[in-house]
C-alpha positions as CSV (number, residue, x, y, z in Angstrom):
1,M,17.4,125.4,121.1
2,N,15.7,122.2,121.9
3,I,15.4,120.0,125.0
4,E,18.3,117.7,124.0
5,W,20.6,120.7,123.8
6,F,19.3,122.1,127.1
7,R,19.7,118.7,128.8
8,D,23.2,118.1,127.4
9,Y,24.4,121.6,128.4
10,C,23.1,121.2,132.0
11,L,24.6,117.8,132.4
12,S,28.0,119.1,131.1
13,M,28.3,121.3,134.2
14,K,30.3,120.1,137.2
15,G,28.4,118.2,139.9
16,V,25.1,118.2,138.0
17,T,22.5,115.5,138.2
18,E,19.0,115.1,136.7
19,E,15.9,113.9,138.5
20,F,12.1,113.8,138.3
21,P,11.1,114.6,141.9
22,F,7.8,116.2,140.9
23,G,6.6,113.5,138.5
24,E,7.7,112.1,135.2
25,Q,7.0,115.3,133.2
26,T,9.2,117.8,135.2
27,L,12.9,117.4,134.5
28,V,15.0,118.9,137.3
29,F,18.7,119.7,137.3
30,K,20.6,120.0,140.5
31,V,24.2,120.8,141.5
32,M,25.2,119.1,144.6
33,G,21.6,118.4,145.4
34,K,20.3,121.9,144.9
35,V,18.0,122.8,142.1
36,F,19.2,125.3,139.5
37,A,17.0,124.5,136.4
38,L,13.8,122.7,135.6
39,T,11.5,122.2,132.6
40,D,8.6,120.2,131.3
41,V,10.0,117.3,129.2
42,D,6.9,116.9,127.0
43,L,6.3,120.5,125.9
44,F,9.7,122.2,126.6
45,A,7.6,125.4,126.6
46,G,9.6,127.0,129.4
47,I,12.7,126.8,131.6
48,N,12.8,127.9,135.2
49,L,16.1,129.3,136.3
50,K,17.3,130.9,139.5
51,C,18.3,134.6,139.0
52,D,19.6,137.5,141.1
53,P,16.5,139.4,142.2
54,E,17.6,142.7,140.7
55,R,18.7,141.1,137.4
56,A,15.5,139.1,137.3
57,V,13.4,142.3,137.2
58,L,15.5,143.9,134.5
59,L,15.3,140.8,132.3
60,R,11.5,140.7,132.7
61,E,11.3,144.3,131.6
62,E,13.6,143.8,128.6
63,Y,12.3,140.5,127.3
64,D,8.6,139.6,126.8
65,A,9.6,135.9,127.0
66,I,11.0,136.2,130.5
67,K,8.4,136.0,133.2
68,S,8.5,135.6,137.0
69,G,9.1,132.0,138.0
70,Y,6.2,129.7,137.4
71,H,5.4,127.8,140.6
72,M,8.6,129.2,142.1
73,S,9.7,132.1,144.2
74,K,8.8,135.1,142.0
75,K,11.7,137.0,143.6
76,H,14.5,134.5,142.9
77,W,13.3,132.6,139.8
78,N,12.5,133.4,136.2
79,T,10.7,131.4,133.6
80,L,12.1,131.6,130.1
81,E,9.4,130.9,127.5
82,M,11.0,128.8,124.8
83,D,9.1,130.4,122.0
84,G,12.2,131.1,119.8
85,T,12.5,134.8,120.7
86,L,15.4,134.4,123.2
87,S,18.8,133.8,121.7
88,D,20.6,130.5,122.5
89,N,23.5,132.6,123.8
90,L,21.2,134.5,126.3
91,V,19.6,131.2,127.5
92,K,23.1,129.7,128.0
93,Q,24.2,132.8,130.0
94,L,21.1,132.5,132.2
95,I,21.7,128.8,132.8
96,D,25.2,129.6,133.8
97,H,24.0,132.4,136.1
98,S,21.5,130.1,137.8
99,Y,24.2,127.4,138.3
100,D,26.7,130.0,139.6
101,L,24.1,131.4,142.1
102,V,23.3,127.9,143.4
103,V,27.0,127.0,143.7
104,K,27.7,130.3,145.5
105,G,25.0,129.4,148.1
106,L,26.3,125.9,148.8
107,S,27.7,125.0,152.1
108,K,31.5,125.0,152.6
109,K,31.5,121.2,152.6
110,A,29.4,120.9,149.4
111,K,31.7,123.4,147.7
112,E,34.7,121.3,148.7
113,D,33.1,118.2,147.4
114,L,32.2,119.9,144.2
115,N,35.8,121.0,143.7
116,K,36.9,117.4,144.1
117,I,34.9,116.3,141.1
118,A,37.0,115.9,138.0
């Protein structure tokens, strides 16, 4: 997996925008204004993704390349080290999981607006 694939995949999801709110090196993906993924554009050494707290702990125990969220809530975020040891399929699943968690937490109005997007 490379940053182009990651970017294209995130942008293919409904209601997603990309921003650089923390400076020109940190690429942030949001759904309806809420962050679900971020990475360093220069190195692409890791991806931060939101995760269910119980699942987050299990993933960290199972995979050496999954750590508690770097500069994020350690309870709700994981950092996936992009060292080639995680399968593309697992990374895709975890991106989807992060997106779904954020959508689930949106306000009723934001969910309605998201559903209106073609």
